[in-house]
C-alpha positions as CSV (number, residue, x, y, z in Angstrom):
1,M,31.5,-3.1,3.0
2,P,27.7,-2.9,2.0
3,K,26.7,-0.3,-0.6
4,T,24.2,2.3,0.4
5,V,20.9,2.2,-1.3
6,T,19.5,5.5,-2.7
7,P,15.9,5.9,-1.6
8,Q,13.4,6.1,-4.4
9,T,11.2,9.1,-4.7
10,D,8.5,7.2,-6.6
11,K,5.8,5.7,-4.4
12,L,3.6,2.8,-5.4
13,T,0.0,4.0,-4.8
14,D,-3.3,2.5,-5.7
15,R,-3.7,4.9,-8.6
16,R,-0.3,4.1,-10.0
17,T,-0.9,0.4,-9.7
18,L,-4.3,0.7,-11.5
19,E,-2.7,2.8,-14.3
20,F,0.2,0.3,-14.7
21,T,-2.2,-2.6,-14.8
22,I,-4.5,-1.0,-17.4
23,A,-1.4,-0.1,-19.5
24,V,-0.3,-3.8,-19.5
25,L,-3.8,-5.0,-20.4
26,E,-4.1,-2.5,-23.2
27,Q,-0.9,-4.0,-24.7
28,Y,-2.3,-7.5,-24.8
29,F,-6.1,-7.2,-25.3
30,D,-7.8,-5.5,-28.2
31,L,-10.7,-4.1,-26.2
32,S,-12.6,-1.1,-27.5
33,A,-15.6,0.8,-26.1
34,E,-15.6,4.1,-28.0
35,G,-19.2,4.9,-27.5
36,Y,-21.6,7.4,-26.0
37,I,-21.9,5.4,-22.8
38,C,-18.3,4.8,-21.9
39,Q,-14.8,4.9,-23.3
40,T,-12.2,2.1,-23.4
41,R,-10.3,3.4,-20.4
42,E,-13.4,3.5,-18.3
43,L,-14.2,0.0,-19.2
44,Y,-10.7,-1.2,-18.2
45,N,-11.1,0.7,-14.9
46,V,-14.3,-1.1,-14.1
47,L,-13.0,-4.5,-15.1
48,V,-9.7,-4.2,-13.1
49,T,-11.5,-2.8,-10.1
50,A,-14.0,-5.7,-10.2
51,A,-11.1,-8.2,-10.4
52,A,-9.2,-6.6,-7.6
53,R,-12.2,-6.4,-5.3
54,Q,-13.4,-9.9,-6.4
55,T,-16.8,-8.7,-7.1
56,Y,-19.3,-8.2,-9.9
57,V,-19.0,-5.6,-12.7
58,E,-22.5,-4.4,-11.7
59,T,-21.3,-3.7,-8.1
60,V,-18.3,-1.7,-9.3
61,C,-20.5,0.3,-11.7
62,N,-22.7,1.2,-8.8
63,D,-19.8,2.2,-6.6
64,L,-17.5,4.2,-8.9
65,T,-18.3,7.8,-9.7
66,G,-18.8,8.3,-13.4
67,A,-18.9,4.6,-14.2
68,P,-21.5,3.3,-16.7
69,V,-24.8,2.2,-15.3
70,A,-25.1,-1.5,-14.8
71,T,-28.4,-3.3,-15.3
72,P,-29.4,-7.0,-15.4
73,F,-29.3,-6.6,-19.2
74,G,-25.7,-5.4,-19.3
75,V,-23.8,-2.2,-18.9
76,I,-25.4,0.8,-20.4
């Protein structure tokens, strides 16, 4: 007789996937951006978003609200 499966209340969302991915990256990479332009968490957000969209960091910076400003000379 098959066992019944209890439905999970947690849902996998875009936001939770992003947060989980960043948490894993923080464990393995010593990346720091504690400056007046952006914080480390914002940098991870930009990098993960660029990877997920398979696009440039500059494009993500232009698309995300509150992201650092990207220029041809780097992110400022």
